[in-house]
Biopython code that builds the backbone (N, CA, C, O; Angstrom):
import numpy as np
from Bio.PDB.StructureBuilder import StructureBuilder

atoms = [
    (1, "UNK", "N", (66.944, 98.271, 113.512)),
    (1, "UNK", "CA", (68.233, 97.818, 113.977)),
    (1, "UNK", "C", (69.268, 98.889, 113.690)),
    (1, "UNK", "O", (69.410, 99.359, 112.561)),
    (2, "UNK", "N", (69.977, 99.260, 114.723)),
    (2, "UNK", "CA", (71.023, 100.267, 114.572)),
    (2, "UNK", "C", (72.060, 100.067, 115.663)),
    (2, "UNK", "O", (71.742, 99.640, 116.773)),
    (3, "UNK", "N", (73.292, 100.380, 115.333)),
    (3, "UNK", "CA", (74.369, 100.342, 116.321)),
    (3, "UNK", "C", (75.397, 101.400, 115.966)),
    (3, "UNK", "O", (75.651, 101.682, 114.795)),
    (4, "UNK", "N", (75.984, 101.983, 117.010)),
    (4, "UNK", "CA", (77.060, 102.948, 116.837)),
    (4, "UNK", "C", (78.241, 102.507, 117.687)),
    (4, "UNK", "O", (78.097, 102.240, 118.880)),
    (5, "UNK", "N", (79.406, 102.434, 117.063)),
    (5, "UNK", "CA", (80.630, 102.039, 117.750)),
    (5, "UNK", "C", (81.656, 103.150, 117.600)),
    (5, "UNK", "O", (81.646, 103.886, 116.613)),
    (6, "UNK", "N", (82.543, 103.270, 118.586)),
    (6, "UNK", "CA", (83.625, 104.266, 118.529)),
    (6, "UNK", "C", (84.969, 103.563, 118.571)),
    (6, "UNK", "O", (85.165, 102.591, 119.300)),
    (7, "UNK", "N", (85.882, 104.078, 117.773)),
    (7, "UNK", "CA", (87.226, 103.543, 117.687)),
    (7, "UNK", "C", (88.210, 104.695, 117.711)),
    (7, "UNK", "O", (87.867, 105.816, 117.335)),
    (8, "UNK", "N", (89.427, 104.429, 118.149)),
    (8, "UNK", "CA", (90.517, 105.396, 118.076)),
    (8, "UNK", "C", (91.563, 104.832, 117.123)),
    (8, "UNK", "O", (92.012, 103.698, 117.288)),
    (9, "UNK", "N", (91.945, 105.613, 116.138)),
    (9, "UNK", "CA", (92.932, 105.179, 115.155)),
    (9, "UNK", "C", (94.283, 105.002, 115.845)),
    (9, "UNK", "O", (94.778, 105.916, 116.506)),
    (10, "UNK", "N", (94.870, 103.823, 115.686)),
    (10, "UNK", "CA", (96.200, 103.535, 116.227)),
    (10, "UNK", "C", (97.160, 103.280, 115.062)),
    (10, "UNK", "O", (96.745, 103.222, 113.905)),
    (11, "UNK", "N", (98.424, 103.133, 115.378)),
    (11, "UNK", "CA", (99.409, 102.813, 114.344)),
    (11, "UNK", "C", (99.044, 101.529, 113.601)),
    (11, "UNK", "O", (99.322, 101.402, 112.408)),
    (12, "UNK", "N", (98.426, 100.581, 114.299)),
    (12, "UNK", "CA", (98.046, 99.304, 113.686)),
    (12, "UNK", "C", (96.887, 99.450, 112.702)),
    (12, "UNK", "O", (96.630, 98.536, 111.918)),
    (13, "UNK", "N", (96.188, 100.574, 112.729)),
    (13, "UNK", "CA", (95.031, 100.805, 111.857)),
    (13, "UNK", "C", (95.383, 101.564, 110.583)),
    (13, "UNK", "O", (94.521, 101.767, 109.727)),
    (14, "UNK", "N", (96.622, 101.979, 110.449)),
    (14, "UNK", "CA", (96.999, 102.845, 109.333)),
    (14, "UNK", "C", (97.124, 102.072, 108.018)),
    (14, "UNK", "O", (97.288, 100.853, 107.996)),
    (15, "UNK", "N", (97.040, 102.830, 106.930)),
    (15, "UNK", "CA", (97.214, 102.241, 105.603)),
    (15, "UNK", "C", (98.567, 101.546, 105.511)),
    (15, "UNK", "O", (98.676, 100.470, 104.922)),
    (16, "UNK", "N", (99.595, 102.156, 106.090)),
    (16, "UNK", "CA", (100.929, 101.555, 106.065)),
    (16, "UNK", "C", (100.941, 100.211, 106.789)),
    (16, "UNK", "O", (101.599, 99.274, 106.337)),
    (17, "UNK", "N", (100.233, 100.107, 107.887)),
    (17, "UNK", "CA", (100.230, 98.879, 108.677)),
    (17, "UNK", "C", (99.389, 97.770, 108.057)),
    (17, "UNK", "O", (99.745, 96.597, 108.171)),
    (18, "UNK", "N", (98.282, 98.113, 107.407)),
    (18, "UNK", "CA", (97.383, 97.084, 106.862)),
    (18, "UNK", "C", (97.644, 96.787, 105.395)),
    (18, "UNK", "O", (96.933, 95.985, 104.789)),
    (19, "UNK", "N", (98.661, 97.426, 104.814)),
    (19, "UNK", "CA", (99.064, 97.109, 103.458)),
    (19, "UNK", "C", (98.225, 97.738, 102.366)),
    (19, "UNK", "O", (98.163, 97.216, 101.253)),
    (20, "UNK", "N", (97.574, 98.857, 102.671)),
    (20, "UNK", "CA", (96.748, 99.497, 101.648)),
    (20, "UNK", "C", (97.285, 100.870, 101.258)),
    (20, "UNK", "O", (96.546, 101.709, 100.743)),
    (21, "UNK", "N", (98.546, 101.089, 101.500)),
    (21, "UNK", "CA", (99.176, 102.360, 101.170)),
    (21, "UNK", "C", (100.386, 102.576, 102.039)),
    (21, "UNK", "O", (100.810, 101.683, 102.773)),
    (22, "UNK", "N", (100.943, 103.770, 101.952)),
    (22, "UNK", "CA", (102.176, 104.035, 102.692)),
    (22, "UNK", "C", (102.038, 105.141, 103.733)),
    (22, "UNK", "O", (103.004, 105.470, 104.421)),
    (23, "UNK", "N", (100.850, 105.712, 103.852)),
    (23, "UNK", "CA", (100.667, 106.850, 104.760)),
    (23, "UNK", "C", (100.199, 106.415, 106.146)),
    (23, "UNK", "O", (99.541, 105.385, 106.291)),
    (24, "UNK", "N", (100.541, 107.202, 107.161)),
    (24, "UNK", "CA", (100.109, 106.908, 108.531)),
    (24, "UNK", "C", (98.717, 107.479, 108.822)),
    (24, "UNK", "O", (98.535, 108.262, 109.754)),
    (25, "UNK", "N", (97.742, 107.070, 108.005)),
    (25, "UNK", "CA", (96.340, 107.479, 108.183)),
    (25, "UNK", "C", (95.475, 106.220, 108.191)),
    (25, "UNK", "O", (95.917, 105.157, 107.756)),
    (26, "UNK", "N", (94.249, 106.340, 108.682)),
    (26, "UNK", "CA", (93.336, 105.198, 108.739)),
    (26, "UNK", "C", (93.252, 104.521, 107.375)),
    (26, "UNK", "O", (92.929, 105.154, 106.370)),
    (27, "UNK", "N", (93.548, 103.226, 107.359)),
    (27, "UNK", "CA", (93.481, 102.448, 106.128)),
    (27, "UNK", "C", (92.053, 102.045, 105.810)),
    (27, "UNK", "O", (91.264, 101.754, 106.709)),
    (28, "UNK", "N", (91.732, 102.029, 104.545)),
    (28, "UNK", "CA", (90.380, 101.653, 104.117)),
    (28, "UNK", "C", (89.986, 100.249, 104.579)),
    (28, "UNK", "O", (88.836, 100.059, 104.974)),
    (29, "UNK", "N", (90.885, 99.252, 104.551)),
    (29, "UNK", "CA", (90.481, 97.933, 105.064)),
    (29, "UNK", "C", (90.061, 97.967, 106.536)),
    (29, "UNK", "O", (89.148, 97.246, 106.938)),
    (30, "UNK", "N", (90.727, 98.806, 107.339)),
    (30, "UNK", "CA", (90.352, 98.905, 108.750)),
    (30, "UNK", "C", (88.999, 99.609, 108.889)),
    (30, "UNK", "O", (88.167, 99.200, 109.700)),
    (31, "UNK", "N", (88.779, 100.664, 108.101)),
    (31, "UNK", "CA", (87.481, 101.340, 108.121)),
    (31, "UNK", "C", (86.381, 100.358, 107.763)),
    (31, "UNK", "O", (85.325, 100.352, 108.395)),
    (32, "UNK", "N", (86.616, 99.532, 106.758)),
    (32, "UNK", "CA", (85.628, 98.517, 106.382)),
    (32, "UNK", "C", (85.374, 97.550, 107.529)),
    (32, "UNK", "O", (84.223, 97.220, 107.815)),
    (33, "UNK", "N", (86.428, 97.096, 108.186)),
    (33, "UNK", "CA", (86.264, 96.174, 109.318)),
    (33, "UNK", "C", (85.422, 96.820, 110.417)),
    (33, "UNK", "O", (84.571, 96.160, 111.012)),
    (34, "UNK", "N", (85.652, 98.100, 110.690)),
    (34, "UNK", "CA", (84.866, 98.796, 111.709)),
    (34, "UNK", "C", (83.409, 98.915, 111.289)),
    (34, "UNK", "O", (82.511, 98.775, 112.120)),
    (35, "UNK", "N", (83.164, 99.171, 110.012)),
    (35, "UNK", "CA", (81.782, 99.253, 109.512)),
    (35, "UNK", "C", (81.097, 97.900, 109.640)),
    (35, "UNK", "O", (79.933, 97.826, 110.034)),
    (36, "UNK", "N", (81.819, 96.822, 109.307)),
    (36, "UNK", "CA", (81.237, 95.491, 109.457)),
    (36, "UNK", "C", (80.952, 95.179, 110.926)),
    (36, "UNK", "O", (79.935, 94.561, 111.241)),
    (37, "UNK", "N", (81.836, 95.599, 111.821)),
    (37, "UNK", "CA", (81.610, 95.385, 113.251)),
    (37, "UNK", "C", (80.328, 96.075, 113.702)),
    (37, "UNK", "O", (79.590, 95.537, 114.527)),
    (38, "UNK", "N", (80.061, 97.248, 113.171)),
    (38, "UNK", "CA", (78.829, 97.964, 113.529)),
    (38, "UNK", "C", (77.596, 97.225, 113.012)),
    (38, "UNK", "O", (76.572, 97.186, 113.694)),
    (39, "UNK", "N", (77.681, 96.634, 111.802)),
    (39, "UNK", "CA", (76.531, 95.873, 111.302)),
    (39, "UNK", "C", (76.301, 94.635, 112.166)),
    (39, "UNK", "O", (75.158, 94.278, 112.452)),
    (40, "UNK", "N", (77.374, 93.987, 112.577)),
    (40, "UNK", "CA", (77.242, 92.821, 113.457)),
    (40, "UNK", "C", (76.615, 93.210, 114.789)),
    (40, "UNK", "O", (75.755, 92.496, 115.305)),
    (41, "UNK", "N", (77.039, 94.332, 115.341)),
    (41, "UNK", "CA", (76.485, 94.795, 116.619)),
    (41, "UNK", "C", (75.003, 95.134, 116.484)),
    (41, "UNK", "O", (74.232, 94.907, 117.416)),
    (42, "UNK", "N", (74.601, 95.671, 115.342)),
    (42, "UNK", "CA", (73.184, 95.998, 115.135)),
    (42, "UNK", "C", (72.337, 94.738, 115.004)),
    (42, "UNK", "O", (71.207, 94.688, 115.490)),
    (43, "UNK", "N", (72.879, 93.736, 114.356)),
    (43, "UNK", "CA", (72.125, 92.512, 114.065)),
    (43, "UNK", "C", (72.133, 91.513, 115.210)),
    (43, "UNK", "O", (71.159, 90.785, 115.402)),
    (44, "UNK", "N", (73.215, 91.469, 115.971)),
    (44, "UNK", "CA", (73.421, 90.441, 116.999)),
    (44, "UNK", "C", (72.252, 90.255, 117.967)),
    (44, "UNK", "O", (71.896, 89.110, 118.246)),
    (45, "UNK", "N", (71.633, 91.319, 118.497)),
    (45, "UNK", "CA", (70.547, 91.105, 119.461)),
    (45, "UNK", "C", (69.323, 90.394, 118.875)),
    (45, "UNK", "O", (68.486, 89.895, 119.627)),
    (46, "UNK", "N", (69.209, 90.341, 117.558)),
    (46, "UNK", "CA", (68.029, 89.736, 116.929)),
    (46, "UNK", "C", (68.266, 88.299, 116.492)),
    (46, "UNK", "O", (67.332, 87.626, 116.056)),
    (47, "UNK", "N", (69.507, 87.815, 116.602)),
    (47, "UNK", "CA", (69.843, 86.492, 116.082)),
    (47, "UNK", "C", (69.307, 85.370, 116.963)),
    (47, "UNK", "O", (69.401, 85.435, 118.188)),
    (48, "UNK", "N", (68.749, 84.348, 116.337)),
    (48, "UNK", "CA", (68.334, 83.169, 117.103)),
    (48, "UNK", "C", (69.566, 82.444, 117.655)),
    (48, "UNK", "O", (70.672, 82.607, 117.141)),
    (49, "UNK", "N", (69.366, 81.655, 118.689)),
    (49, "UNK", "CA", (70.464, 80.876, 119.269)),
    (49, "UNK", "C", (71.104, 80.007, 118.193)),
    (49, "UNK", "O", (70.409, 79.383, 117.392)),
    (50, "UNK", "N", (72.432, 79.971, 118.181)),
    (50, "UNK", "CA", (73.169, 79.157, 117.223)),
    (50, "UNK", "C", (73.370, 79.815, 115.869)),
    (50, "UNK", "O", (73.996, 79.234, 114.983)),
    (51, "UNK", "N", (72.850, 81.007, 115.705)),
    (51, "UNK", "CA", (72.971, 81.712, 114.431)),
    (51, "UNK", "C", (74.028, 82.801, 114.505)),
    (51, "UNK", "O", (74.380, 83.286, 115.581)),
    (52, "UNK", "N", (74.516, 83.166, 113.346)),
    (52, "UNK", "CA", (75.430, 84.286, 113.193)),
    (52, "UNK", "C", (75.113, 84.913, 111.843)),
    (52, "UNK", "O", (74.160, 84.512, 111.175)),
    (53, "UNK", "N", (75.900, 85.883, 111.450)),
    (53, "UNK", "CA", (75.688, 86.463, 110.125)),
    (53, "UNK", "C", (77.014, 86.516, 109.388)),
    (53, "UNK", "O", (78.081, 86.587, 109.997)),
    (54, "UNK", "N", (76.926, 86.481, 108.073)),
    (54, "UNK", "CA", (78.106, 86.573, 107.227)),
    (54, "UNK", "C", (77.904, 87.713, 106.245)),
    (54, "UNK", "O", (76.797, 87.950, 105.761)),
    (55, "UNK", "N", (78.988, 88.412, 105.961)),
    (55, "UNK", "CA", (78.927, 89.491, 104.986)),
    (55, "UNK", "C", (78.927, 88.921, 103.587)),
    (55, "UNK", "O", (79.672, 87.986, 103.293)),
    (56, "UNK", "N", (78.087, 89.484, 102.709)),
    (56, "UNK", "CA", (78.007, 88.983, 101.334)),
    (56, "UNK", "C", (78.239, 90.060, 100.288)),
    (56, "UNK", "O", (78.536, 89.750, 99.135)),
    (57, "UNK", "N", (78.107, 91.317, 100.676)),
    (57, "UNK", "CA", (78.294, 92.403, 99.711)),
    (57, "UNK", "C", (78.698, 93.668, 100.455)),
    (57, "UNK", "O", (78.159, 93.980, 101.517)),
    (58, "UNK", "N", (79.659, 94.394, 99.879)),
    (58, "UNK", "CA", (80.139, 95.628, 100.491)),
    (58, "UNK", "C", (80.287, 96.704, 99.429)),
    (58, "UNK", "O", (80.801, 96.462, 98.337)),
    (59, "UNK", "N", (79.826, 97.890, 99.774)),
    (59, "UNK", "CA", (80.085, 99.079, 98.960)),
    (59, "UNK", "C", (80.511, 100.155, 99.952)),
    (59, "UNK", "O", (79.736, 100.532, 100.831)),
    (60, "UNK", "N", (81.732, 100.649, 99.815)),
    (60, "UNK", "CA", (82.257, 101.612, 100.781)),
    (60, "UNK", "C", (83.020, 102.707, 100.054)),
    (60, "UNK", "O", (83.855, 102.438, 99.190)),
    (61, "UNK", "N", (82.722, 103.933, 100.416)),
    (61, "UNK", "CA", (83.445, 105.083, 99.892)),
    (61, "UNK", "C", (84.182, 105.739, 101.051)),
    (61, "UNK", "O", (83.560, 106.210, 102.004)),
    (62, "UNK", "N", (85.504, 105.769, 100.968)),
    (62, "UNK", "CA", (86.345, 106.378, 102.003)),
    (62, "UNK", "C", (86.608, 107.815, 101.556)),
    (62, "UNK", "O", (87.349, 108.046, 100.600)),
    (63, "UNK", "N", (86.002, 108.775, 102.245)),
    (63, "UNK", "CA", (85.934, 110.158, 101.776)),
    (63, "UNK", "C", (87.006, 111.093, 102.310)),
    (63, "UNK", "O", (87.362, 112.068, 101.648)),
    (64, "UNK", "N", (87.525, 110.811, 103.499)),
    (64, "UNK", "CA", (88.471, 111.736, 104.123)),
    (64, "UNK", "C", (89.410, 110.966, 105.042)),
    (64, "UNK", "O", (89.092, 109.872, 105.506)),
    (65, "UNK", "N", (90.563, 111.555, 105.293)),
    (65, "UNK", "CA", (91.596, 110.917, 106.112)),
    (65, "UNK", "C", (91.335, 111.119, 107.602)),
    (65, "UNK", "O", (90.693, 112.081, 108.023)),
    (66, "UNK", "N", (91.860, 110.174, 108.380)),
    (66, "UNK", "CA", (91.847, 110.244, 109.845)),
    (66, "UNK", "C", (93.238, 109.864, 110.320)),
    (66, "UNK", "O", (93.754, 108.807, 109.960)),
    (67, "UNK", "N", (93.841, 110.718, 111.125)),
    (67, "UNK", "CA", (95.186, 110.460, 111.617)),
    (67, "UNK", "C", (95.210, 109.608, 112.866)),
    (67, "UNK", "O", (94.176, 109.383, 113.497)),
    (68, "UNK", "N", (96.389, 109.135, 113.221)),
    (68, "UNK", "CA", (96.578, 108.376, 114.452)),
    (68, "UNK", "C", (96.139, 109.236, 115.630)),
    (68, "UNK", "O", (96.503, 110.407, 115.728)),
    (69, "UNK", "N", (95.351, 108.641, 116.522)),
    (69, "UNK", "CA", (94.813, 109.341, 117.681)),
    (69, "UNK", "C", (93.410, 109.886, 117.469)),
    (69, "UNK", "O", (92.727, 110.227, 118.435)),
    (70, "UNK", "N", (92.974, 109.972, 116.222)),
    (70, "UNK", "CA", (91.640, 110.496, 115.917)),
    (70, "UNK", "C", (90.580, 109.479, 116.329)),
    (70, "UNK", "O", (90.746, 108.279, 116.112)),
    (71, "UNK", "N", (89.497, 109.961, 116.920)),
    (71, "UNK", "CA", (88.365, 109.095, 117.227)),
    (71, "UNK", "C", (87.429, 109.049, 116.033)),
    (71, "UNK", "O", (87.179, 110.061, 115.379)),
    (72, "UNK", "N", (86.914, 107.846, 115.759)),
    (72, "UNK", "CA", (86.000, 107.633, 114.645)),
    (72, "UNK", "C", (84.749, 106.945, 115.179)),
    (72, "UNK", "O", (84.829, 105.958, 115.910)),
    (73, "UNK", "N", (83.602, 107.479, 114.804)),
    (73, "UNK", "CA", (82.321, 106.892, 115.192)),
    (73, "UNK", "C", (81.683, 106.281, 113.951)),
    (73, "UNK", "O", (81.547, 106.939, 112.920)),
    (74, "UNK", "N", (81.294, 105.010, 114.064)),
    (74, "UNK", "CA", (80.706, 104.281, 112.942)),
    (74, "UNK", "C", (79.287, 103.869, 113.323)),
    (74, "UNK", "O", (79.056, 103.273, 114.375)),
    (75, "UNK", "N", (78.340, 104.201, 112.441)),
    (75, "UNK", "CA", (76.941, 103.847, 112.673)),
    (75, "UNK", "C", (76.442, 102.957, 111.544)),
    (75, "UNK", "O", (76.691, 103.226, 110.369)),
    (76, "UNK", "N", (75.735, 101.895, 111.913)),
    (76, "UNK", "CA", (75.089, 101.008, 110.952)),
    (76, "UNK", "C", (73.598, 101.028, 111.226)),
    (76, "UNK", "O", (73.164, 100.832, 112.362)),
    (77, "UNK", "N", (72.812, 101.266, 110.180)),
    (77, "UNK", "CA", (71.349, 101.304, 110.308)),
    (77, "UNK", "C", (70.729, 100.376, 109.273)),
    (77, "UNK", "O", (71.064, 100.445, 108.090)),
    (78, "UNK", "N", (69.837, 99.518, 109.714)),
    (78, "UNK", "CA", (69.174, 98.604, 108.781)),
    (78, "UNK", "C", (68.367, 99.417, 107.778)),
    (78, "UNK", "O", (67.602, 100.306, 108.151)),
    (79, "UNK", "N", (68.551, 99.098, 106.496)),
    (79, "UNK", "CA", (67.808, 99.799, 105.452)),
    (79, "UNK", "C", (66.875, 98.868, 104.689)),
    (79, "UNK", "O", (65.967, 99.322, 103.994)),
    (80, "UNK", "N", (67.107, 97.550, 104.822)),
    (80, "UNK", "CA", (66.280, 96.582, 104.096)),
    (80, "UNK", "C", (66.427, 95.231, 104.769)),
    (80, "UNK", "O", (67.537, 94.810, 105.096)),
    (81, "UNK", "N", (65.313, 94.553, 104.976)),
    (81, "UNK", "CA", (65.337, 93.206, 105.542)),
    (81, "UNK", "C", (64.382, 92.340, 104.732)),
    (81, "UNK", "O", (63.240, 92.722, 104.477)),
    (82, "UNK", "N", (64.867, 91.165, 104.329)),
    (82, "UNK", "CA", (64.032, 90.195, 103.623)),
    (82, "UNK", "C", (64.434, 88.811, 104.118)),
    (82, "UNK", "O", (65.372, 88.203, 103.601)),
    (83, "UNK", "N", (63.721, 88.323, 105.118)),
    (83, "UNK", "CA", (64.058, 87.033, 105.699)),
    (83, "UNK", "C", (65.427, 87.063, 106.334)),
    (83, "UNK", "O", (65.664, 87.819, 107.276)),
    (84, "UNK", "N", (66.342, 86.236, 105.820)),
    (84, "UNK", "CA", (67.697, 86.142, 106.376)),
    (84, "UNK", "C", (68.621, 87.250, 105.887)),
    (84, "UNK", "O", (69.691, 87.460, 106.457)),
    (85, "UNK", "N", (68.220, 87.957, 104.841)),
    (85, "UNK", "CA", (69.053, 89.003, 104.247)),
    (85, "UNK", "C", (68.822, 90.341, 104.948)),
    (85, "UNK", "O", (67.684, 90.777, 105.125)),
    (86, "UNK", "N", (69.919, 90.981, 105.343)),
    (86, "UNK", "CA", (69.851, 92.272, 106.036)),
    (86, "UNK", "C", (70.819, 93.232, 105.359)),
    (86, "UNK", "O", (72.010, 92.944, 105.242)),
    (87, "UNK", "N", (70.306, 94.367, 104.916)),
    (87, "UNK", "CA", (71.150, 95.385, 104.277)),
    (87, "UNK", "C", (71.244, 96.575, 105.222)),
    (87, "UNK", "O", (70.244, 97.023, 105.782)),
    (88, "UNK", "N", (72.460, 97.078, 105.387)),
    (88, "UNK", "CA", (72.717, 98.193, 106.299)),
    (88, "UNK", "C", (73.347, 99.363, 105.556)),
    (88, "UNK", "O", (74.184, 99.179, 104.673)),
    (89, "UNK", "N", (72.936, 100.548, 105.924)),
    (89, "UNK", "CA", (73.620, 101.761, 105.523)),
    (89, "UNK", "C", (74.626, 102.055, 106.618)),
    (89, "UNK", "O", (74.287, 102.025, 107.801)),
    (90, "UNK", "N", (75.867, 102.340, 106.232)),
    (90, "UNK", "CA", (76.910, 102.639, 107.215)),
    (90, "UNK", "C", (77.458, 104.041, 106.966)),
    (90, "UNK", "O", (77.534, 104.506, 105.828)),
    (91, "UNK", "N", (77.836, 104.698, 108.057)),
    (91, "UNK", "CA", (78.452, 106.026, 107.975)),
    (91, "UNK", "C", (79.510, 106.119, 109.055)),
    (91, "UNK", "O", (79.302, 105.681, 110.186)),
    (92, "UNK", "N", (80.647, 106.693, 108.695)),
    (92, "UNK", "CA", (81.746, 106.883, 109.653)),
    (92, "UNK", "C", (82.076, 108.366, 109.714)),
    (92, "UNK", "O", (82.125, 109.047, 108.689)),
    (93, "UNK", "N", (82.299, 108.857, 110.930)),
    (93, "UNK", "CA", (82.599, 110.273, 111.135)),
    (93, "UNK", "C", (83.780, 110.421, 112.083)),
    (93, "UNK", "O", (83.920, 109.665, 113.044)),
    (94, "UNK", "N", (84.625, 111.405, 111.798)),
    (94, "UNK", "CA", (85.629, 111.812, 112.770)),
    (94, "UNK", "C", (84.895, 112.523, 113.889)),
    (94, "UNK", "O", (83.987, 113.315, 113.635)),
    (95, "UNK", "N", (85.277, 112.251, 115.114)),
    (95, "UNK", "CA", (84.662, 112.931, 116.255)),
    (95, "UNK", "C", (85.756, 113.581, 117.081)),
    (95, "UNK", "O", (86.924, 113.204, 116.994)),
    (96, "UNK", "N", (85.371, 114.545, 117.868)),
    (96, "UNK", "CA", (86.334, 115.255, 118.687)),
    (96, "UNK", "C", (86.240, 116.744, 118.454)),
    (96, "UNK", "O", (85.464, 117.210, 117.620)),
    (97, "UNK", "N", (87.031, 117.476, 119.190)),
    (97, "UNK", "CA", (86.970, 118.938, 119.134)),
    (97, "UNK", "C", (87.416, 119.523, 117.800)),
    (97, "UNK", "O", (86.832, 120.492, 117.315)),
    (98, "UNK", "N", (88.447, 118.935, 117.211)),
    (98, "UNK", "CA", (88.991, 119.552, 116.004)),
    (98, "UNK", "C", (88.262, 119.154, 114.723)),
    (98, "UNK", "O", (88.265, 119.918, 113.758)),
    (99, "UNK", "N", (87.646, 117.992, 114.693)),
    (99, "UNK", "CA", (86.986, 117.522, 113.472)),
    (99, "UNK", "C", (85.633, 116.921, 113.774)),
    (99, "UNK", "O", (85.244, 115.936, 113.148)),
    (100, "UNK", "N", (84.917, 117.483, 114.705)),
    (100, "UNK", "CA", (83.664, 116.908, 115.157)),
    (100, "UNK", "C", (82.643, 116.702, 114.057)),
    (100, "UNK", "O", (82.226, 117.651, 113.393)),
    (101, "UNK", "N", (82.247, 115.457, 113.871)),
    (101, "UNK", "CA", (81.161, 115.119, 112.977)),
    (101, "UNK", "C", (81.487, 115.067, 111.500)),
    (101, "UNK", "O", (80.578, 114.861, 110.695)),
    (102, "UNK", "N", (82.731, 115.243, 111.104)),
    (102, "UNK", "CA", (83.088, 115.225, 109.683)),
    (102, "UNK", "C", (82.917, 113.820, 109.110)),
    (102, "UNK", "O", (83.517, 112.867, 109.607)),
    (103, "UNK", "N", (82.104, 113.694, 108.073)),
    (103, "UNK", "CA", (81.866, 112.414, 107.425)),
    (103, "UNK", "C", (83.138, 111.954, 106.719)),
    (103, "UNK", "O", (83.693, 112.677, 105.892)),
    (104, "UNK", "N", (83.602, 110.732, 107.054)),
    (104, "UNK", "CA", (84.816, 110.205, 106.426)),
    (104, "UNK", "C", (84.545, 108.970, 105.579)),
    (104, "UNK", "O", (85.390, 108.574, 104.776)),
    (105, "UNK", "N", (83.380, 108.360, 105.750)),
    (105, "UNK", "CA", (83.065, 107.167, 104.966)),
    (105, "UNK", "C", (81.579, 106.896, 104.960)),
    (105, "UNK", "O", (80.871, 107.205, 105.918)),
    (106, "UNK", "N", (81.119, 106.316, 103.875)),
    (106, "UNK", "CA", (79.711, 105.963, 103.758)),
    (106, "UNK", "C", (79.585, 104.745, 102.851)),
    (106, "UNK", "O", (80.436, 104.510, 101.993)),
    (107, "UNK", "N", (78.525, 103.977, 103.045)),
    (107, "UNK", "CA", (78.359, 102.818, 102.188)),
    (107, "UNK", "C", (77.186, 101.954, 102.577)),
    (107, "UNK", "O", (76.286, 102.363, 103.311)),
    (108, "UNK", "N", (77.229, 100.733, 102.054)),
    (108, "UNK", "CA", (76.155, 99.773, 102.284)),
    (108, "UNK", "C", (76.781, 98.390, 102.441)),
    (108, "UNK", "O", (77.660, 98.006, 101.669)),
    (109, "UNK", "N", (76.327, 97.654, 103.435)),
    (109, "UNK", "CA", (76.838, 96.309, 103.695)),
    (109, "UNK", "C", (75.655, 95.364, 103.822)),
    (109, "UNK", "O", (74.691, 95.645, 104.534)),
    (110, "UNK", "N", (75.741, 94.230, 103.116)),
    (110, "UNK", "CA", (74.699, 93.205, 103.173)),
    (110, "UNK", "C", (75.223, 92.012, 103.953)),
    (110, "UNK", "O", (76.343, 91.551, 103.735)),
    (111, "UNK", "N", (74.399, 91.523, 104.861)),
    (111, "UNK", "CA", (74.725, 90.345, 105.658)),
    (111, "UNK", "C", (73.581, 89.341, 105.537)),
    (111, "UNK", "O", (72.429, 89.720, 105.325)),
    (112, "UNK", "N", (73.910, 88.064, 105.674)),
    (112, "UNK", "CA", (72.915, 86.997, 105.649)),
    (112, "UNK", "C", (73.043, 86.203, 106.934)),
    (112, "UNK", "O", (74.148, 85.839, 107.337)),
    (113, "UNK", "N", (71.917, 85.932, 107.576)),
    (113, "UNK", "CA", (71.895, 85.147, 108.809)),
    (113, "UNK", "C", (72.005, 83.667, 108.444)),
    (113, "UNK", "O", (71.300, 83.174, 107.564)),
    (114, "UNK", "N", (72.907, 82.972, 109.142)),
    (114, "UNK", "CA", (73.126, 81.546, 108.901)),
    (114, "UNK", "C", (73.197, 80.802, 110.227)),
    (114, "UNK", "O", (73.494, 81.386, 111.268)),
    (115, "UNK", "N", (72.920, 79.509, 110.170)),
    (115, "UNK", "CA", (73.169, 78.635, 111.312)),
    (115, "UNK", "C", (74.676, 78.385, 111.346)),
    (115, "UNK", "O", (75.235, 77.844, 110.392)),
    (116, "UNK", "N", (75.328, 78.772, 112.426)),
    (116, "UNK", "CA", (76.790, 78.723, 112.498)),
    (116, "UNK", "C", (77.334, 77.312, 112.296)),
    (116, "UNK", "O", (78.274, 77.126, 111.523)),
    (117, "UNK", "N", (76.774, 76.333, 112.961)),
    (117, "UNK", "CA", (77.273, 74.954, 112.871)),
    (117, "UNK", "C", (77.086, 74.407, 111.448)),
    (117, "UNK", "O", (77.995, 73.792, 110.892)),
    (118, "UNK", "N", (75.930, 74.630, 110.880)),
    (118, "UNK", "CA", (75.655, 74.143, 109.528)),
    (118, "UNK", "C", (76.581, 74.835, 108.508)),
    (118, "UNK", "O", (77.097, 74.191, 107.596)),
    (119, "UNK", "N", (76.780, 76.132, 108.673)),
    (119, "UNK", "CA", (77.657, 76.874, 107.779)),
    (119, "UNK", "C", (79.068, 76.296, 107.813)),
    (119, "UNK", "O", (79.663, 76.024, 106.771)),
    (120, "UNK", "N", (79.597, 76.112, 109.028)),
    (120, "UNK", "CA", (80.961, 75.601, 109.164)),
    (120, "UNK", "C", (81.106, 74.167, 108.671)),
    (120, "UNK", "O", (82.181, 73.781, 108.211)),
    (121, "UNK", "N", (80.046, 73.374, 108.759)),
    (121, "UNK", "CA", (80.114, 71.969, 108.315)),
    (121, "UNK", "C", (80.262, 71.860, 106.803)),
    (121, "UNK", "O", (80.659, 70.811, 106.296)),
    (122, "UNK", "N", (79.949, 72.923, 106.082)),
    (122, "UNK", "CA", (80.045, 72.910, 104.624)),
    (122, "UNK", "C", (81.442, 73.253, 104.111)),
    (122, "UNK", "O", (81.699, 73.136, 102.913)),
    (123, "UNK", "N", (82.337, 73.670, 104.983)),
    (123, "UNK", "CA", (83.678, 74.053, 104.545)),
    (123, "UNK", "C", (84.521, 72.857, 104.148)),
    (123, "UNK", "O", (85.677, 73.019, 103.756)),
]
sb = StructureBuilder()
sb.init_structure("model")
sb.init_model(0)
sb.init_chain("A")
sb.init_seg("    ")
for serial, (resi, resn, name, xyz) in enumerate(atoms, 1):
    if name == "N":
        sb.init_residue(resn, " ", resi, " ")
    sb.init_atom(name, np.array(xyz, "f"), 0.0, 1.0, " ", f" {name:<3s}", serial, name[0])
structure = sb.get_structure()
């Protein structure tokens, strides 16, 4: 299982906008959201009808800055599967002519497959 998604950093994605700092650069919470989106995209084609996945553990290292307008490519690759538990290695890179392929983030995200209706009924 693997998925790669591309995003362009906008003003709404900056640390200043998401409340994780004051600079106009990609905020770590947004990078995490993009990494989680990639894990969902990798897992989604394998899910049984009525199922979804929920994140249960995150480890993310934000290594370098990305400015507004920069394209970021996020890849999630399954590294461990045990029944409903799926662990993904994630990597984010700046892409484009000026910063092509520069690693900006790396980590691991664990998701668990659940029955959506049953999960929501427990709230």
